[in-house]
N, C-alpha and C positions, 0 to 999 in steps of 0.2 A: 551537577548544578554546581554553579566555580560560585564558591561563597564570598560576599561582598566582603572589603574589608571596612575596619571602621576609620573613620579618619577623625586622628585626637583634635583636641584644640590645643595649641600648641600652648604651652606655658610660659609665658608672659616672666622676664624676671621681677624679682622681687621690688618693691616701690621704692624702699629702699634706696634703691642704687639707681631712680631715676634721675635725671638732673633738671632742675626747675628752672624755666627761662629766669633773666636779671628781673625781670618787670614782677615777677610772682615770689621773687624773692623781697625783694624790695616791698611790693606788696603786701606780705605776710610780717615784716620787718616792723612795718607801721602799726599793721593792724592789732601785733602783739602788743607792743608798746599801747599804742592807744585804751583796747581794752584791758590790761597789767591795770593804768592809773587810772582808771576809771570804776572797774569793780574793786580793789581792794577798800577805799572808802568808802563806797555805797552799797552794793546789793549783799557780798557776801560780809563785807564789814559790820555790816549794824548786824548782823542776823535776830533780828529782830527785837521790838522795845523793851523789851525787861533786861537784856545783858547788857550792865556795863563793862566799856574794855577803856585801856589808854589807846588812843590812836595817833601815835607823832605826824601820819602824813596827812592825815585831815588838820590838823593844829598847824601843820606847814602850810596850808592851801587857806588855813584861814587868816594868815599873814599874809601870804602873798596874791590872793584875790585883789584886795582894797589896793594894793600898791598896783597893779596892775591894770584895773579899772581905773582911777584916775590917772598916772603918769604916763598910760602907755596909750589905752581906747579913750583915755580923756570923757569922760562918762563922770555922769553926776548921780547919786542916788544912793539907796542905803544897798552898801555892800556884805552885812552879815548876813548870816548861813539862820534861821528864823523857825527853830521848828512849830510850824503855825502849820502845817500840811501840805503846804504850797514847794514842788518840787520844780519851778517855773521861774523863780525868784530870779534879782538882775545878778548875784552871787552864783547862780547856774551856769548862767551865760557864759560869764565871762572866766567860770571854772573849765566849763567845755572849750573855753579857746586856748587857754593855759594849757590843757593837755594835748591839745592837737599840735601848736607850737612845743612843746615837751616833747610828744612823740616825734616828730619830723625831726631831730636835734636827734633825736636817739636813733634814729633810723639814720640819721645819714654817719652819724659816729661808724654804730653798730656796722654798717654797708661797708665803709673803709677799713674796719678791723678787722673782719669776718669774710670778706670781698670773695679769699676761696673755697666759702663751704658752695655746696653742689645744693644741695635741697636742707631743708628742714622738717623732716615726719615726724622725730622725735616728738621738736617743741610743739609741732600741730598740733599733734596726739596729745598734750599737756596743754595746750591752751583749748582744745576742745574739753577737754573733762573737767574745765573750770571753770569753762561758757557753762556746761550742762551742771556746776555747782549752783553757780548764781543764780541758773534760772529755775533750779529746782528749791532754791532758797524763796527768791521772789513768788513764786506760783504756789507753792504751801501758804506761804505769808495771806497773798490776797484771795485763794480759796478759803482757808480757815477764815478768815474776816467774812465772806460772804458765807458761808455755811452756818457760823454762827449767829449770821445776821448784826456781825458789829458794822460794819461799811456804810449798807444799807438797811437800818431799820427803819418800821413803821412811821410812816410821818406824823410830823407832832401835828397836832390839835390848832396852832398857828398857820401850818400850812393850808388847811382848810378854809379859812377866810381872807386868804393874804391874795390878792388882787393878782392876777396872771401879769400885768403889766409890771407891777412892783416886784416878780420875782426874779433872781438871778439865775440865766440857764444855768447854772451846776446847782444851784437851789432845784430847779424844776427838774435836771438828771437823775439826782436822788431821791426824789419825791416817785419818780418815775417807775425807778428802781426798786425803791424801798414799798410801793404799792400791790408789785407782783412778787411773793416770795417763792413759786416757781421759777418765774424767771431767774431769779438772783440765785437758788440755788442751781439753779441749773449751768449758770457760766461758775459759780464756785465746785462745781464738781466738775466741769472742763478743765480750769485750771490747775485741781486736783491730780486727772488725770495724766493732762500733761506732765505734770511734776513725778509723776510716779514711774511711769515709762523714761522720762529722760535717767532715772537711774539704773537702767537696765541699758549694759552695752549694746545690745544685739536688737532695742527699741529703741535707742536712744534719737535715730532719725526722725519714728513713729513721733516719740515724745514732741520732737523739736517744732515737726507739720501739725500738730495738735497746737499747743503755747503759741505759737508765730496767728493759726487763725482767729484765736482766741484775742491775744493781743493785737492783731489789728482790728478785731471790733471794739477792744478796749479803745485805741490810739484813736477811731472816730467818730468816738461818743465824747474824747477827750477833748478834740477839732470842735466837732458840733456843738457843744456845749459850754468850750473853755473851761476847763476841768485842767488846772494847774498839776496834771501827773503828765504834760507831750512828752518832752524831755526823755524821763523814765521809759514811756513805752515804749519810744523811737530807739531805744538802747536796746532792751528786751527783745524786740523784735529784729535787730540786727546780729545778736549772739543767737538767737533762730537761724537765722541763715547761716551765719557759720557753721554754724554743727553740723546743718544741712546740706554742706557744700558738699562734701565728700560722695553725695546721691544725687545731688541733683542732675547730672547727667542720664544717670539712670531713669530718675521720676519723670523725666523728661521723653527719655524713649518708653516706656510704659503707659503713661497717661497721655501723651498728645502726640506721639510718633506710630504709637503701637507695634512698634519694635521688640522683641523677644530681649530679656536681660536676666541678671543674675545679681542675687543679692549679696551684699559685701560682708565680709566676716568684720567681727571688730578686732581690730588694732589694740595686742596688748603693749602697755605704757612698758609692762620689768622682763625679761626674760623667765623670772623666776615667777613660778605658780603662786608661793606662798606674797610676795613682795607685791601682785598684782590682787590676790586676796585681802592683804591687810590696804589698800587701798578700796576698796567695795567699803571694808566696815567703815573706816572714814567716813566715806562719804555715804553710806548709812548713817552713821554717827553724829553726822553734820543737819541731818535731814531729820531724826528724832529731835533732836535738839531745837528746832526750828518748830517742828512740828507740836512740843510739849510748849515753847514760849511762846508759840502766837496762837496756839489753843487754851493754852490761862487768860493771855492779854485778850483773844478776842472775847472768850467767855465771858471775862468780866468787862469790858467796853459793851455787849449787848446787855448784859445787866442794869448797868450803868445808865445806857439809852430809854432800857425798857421801863424803870425806874419811876412812876406816880406817884402823885398826892394823892390822898385818901379820897372815896369818892364824895362827902360831904364838900370839901373844898374845888377839887379837880371839875373842870369843864371847861367851858365857852359862855361867857356873861354878858347878858346885855345889859347894860349899863342905862337904866330910864332916870335915873334922878341923879342932879349932882348939885350939890350947891360948894361955893366959896366962900369963906368968911362971912356965911349968914345968907348971901346971894346964891338964888337959884341960877345955874348957866342952861340956856335953852338949848336944845337940840338943833342947833342951826347946822346946814350940810357944808358949809363953809368954812367953821369954825374947826383949826387944825389943834386948837388946847385940847376944846371941848372928850372926854371919855366916852369914843360910843360902845366898844368890847373890851372885856379884859380877859383876858388869855390862862388858866392856870391848869398847869401842864405835868410838866417835870417838879421834880422839890425845889428847883436853883432857878425855875423861869419863870415873869413877871412881863408878860406882853401886854402891852396899849393899842387897840385902835380906833386912831381919834376919829371924827368925823368926817376929816378929810385930811390926808395925805400918809407915809407909809407908817405902818410900824414901831413903833417905840419899845424897844426888848431895855429891859432891866434884868438885871442879878439879884435872887430871891436867897431871903435867911429866912426860912419859915418855923414858928415857934409853932406847932399844934397842942403843946400846952395848955399856951397863953391866949391861943388865939392873937396870933400876932406874925406879921410879915413884917421885915424888913429888907426894903428893897431902895436899888443904886444903880446909876446909868453904869455899863462897862468902862468906859473910859476917866469915868469919875465914880471909882469905890468908894474912898472915902467919906464922899458925899450921901449920907443914910435917909432914907424919909422911914418912917415906922406909922402901919396900917395897923388896927386891931379891926375884927371880923367878928362878926356875928352870925348864924344861921336862925333864926327865926323860924324857917320852915327850908323842908328840905332842898328844894328851888328857888330861894330868894338866901340872898345876901347883904349884910350891910360892913361897909366900909367907914373907918372915921380915923384921922389922922393929921398928921402936917403934911403938905406938898410943896416946894419951894417956897417955903416962907409963908404956907397962906391955909390955914384949916379947911380940911376937905374930909364933907360925908357924900359917899355917896350909896344909892340903890340900885341891887341889879338882880335879875331872873334869870336862871339857868335857861340855857338853850337847849333844842331837844336834837343832840346829834343822830338820834336813831331819825331822821325827816330823811324821805329818799328824795324828794326834789333838790332841798337847800344844800347836802352831805350824800350827791349822789357816787361820790368819788369813793366814799366809804360805805353806801349801805349798796350797791349795781348788784356786784356778787359775779360766780359763775353761771354761764348758760350753754349748756349744749343748743340750744336751740335760740335763732333768734331770728324773729320776720323780718327785720330790717335792722341797718344800720340807723340810731336815733337822729340824727342831727344832719343825715344824707336825705333821709327820707323828707324831715322837715319840707326841704325845699323843691323835693322831686313832686310833693301833692301840687304845687302851685301847675305843671307842664301842664 
C-alpha cells in the first residue's frame, strides 16, 4: 500500500506584511480619527458619574460647538451640553458634525504625510483595544444600572392613574421595563456578559456580537419610544462592528455559507509578554473602577428611587371635598383646577390630578413631625405653598393651607391599591396557565 502524502495548508505571509489598498488605508485613517475624537470625551472619558476630572478637550468643544452652530450651520437654539439625561441635544448633533469635519481634515493631512505606509496593522490593534475598553465601560455601566434597578425602577403611583394619551412615549417604555423585573434583569445580564467577554482577547468577537445584539434592541427601543439616547447607541453598535471586523468573513462562512473556517488567534500588541500582561492589568483595572463606581452609584440611585413616604401618608388619595376661601368647589368634570386625586409617593413629590387635563407635578419638602407639606412648582421653586395634614382615620386625610393666595381645605380618602380591576397592572401577577388573552377574548366573543 502506498501511503498518501498529507497536503499541508500553505502558510501565508504574516498579516503585518500585507499591503492594504489605498481605499482601506484612507478608511482606516478616518475611522481611527473619528473614534478617537468621539471616545475620549464620551464613553471612556466619563468613566461613570462619581469620578471628577479635568477634560480640556471637552472644554474646547464647549467653546467650539456653539460657534459652529451659529456661524457655520446658521442654527438657532440652546447649544449648551446640559446634564439632564439626554444624549440627543442640539449640542450633540453639532458636536458630531464637528468631529466628522475634524476627522476628515485629519485624514487628509495624515494621508499626505504618511502616504508611503503600506498598512496599519498595529494601529488597528490599538484602536480595537480602545473600542473594547469603551464598550466594556459602557456595558458595565448599563448592566449595573439595570441589575441594581437604578435605570428602570418600579413605576411610581402617579403612573397608575395617568391616562395613556397623556403619557410620553419614553415614560411608557420606562413603565414597560420597570414593571418586569425579569426582563430588565435579563437585559442587564446580557450587557454584563458582553462586557466580560470583551475583556478576554480570545472572546472579544463573541463579546462584540452579544453586545451588538443587545444594543440593537436598545437602539430600536430608543427609536420606537423616542428615548434621547439614539446617537449614543448607534455609536456603540458601530464600535461593536469594528471589533468584529476581522472575523466578519469567517462568521459569514460559518453561519451563512456553511463553509469550513478556522478561529483566529488574537494579535498581541507588544512582542514583550510582560507588556501585554501589563496592558491586560490596566484593562482590568479600568473595568474594576467602572464596576465599583457604577455599582455604588446604581445602588444609591436604586435606594433613592425606591424611597417612599410612610404608610399613613403614602398613597393615591381621592379628593372628596374641596373648599376655596370657604366656598365649596363641586367636582365638575370640565374643571381643570378642581383637584380630583392627590398622589403622595416619594419623599419629594406631590402630584395633583385635576378633574380635567394633565397631572400637575410639584416638588415637596415634607415635615412629618409637624405634619406639614411644603410644595412648589419645579419651574418656580421659590413660590412655595404650605399644607398642613391630619389623619383622623387611617384612610382619611385632611389638608389645610394657602394655595395661590386662597385659603384651601380638602378632605381626602385613600384609594385601595389592591383593587384588581382599577389596578390590574400591579395586581395581575404571573401565571403559567392562561385560558385566553383578556382583551382579545372580549372581541372574539362577538363572532
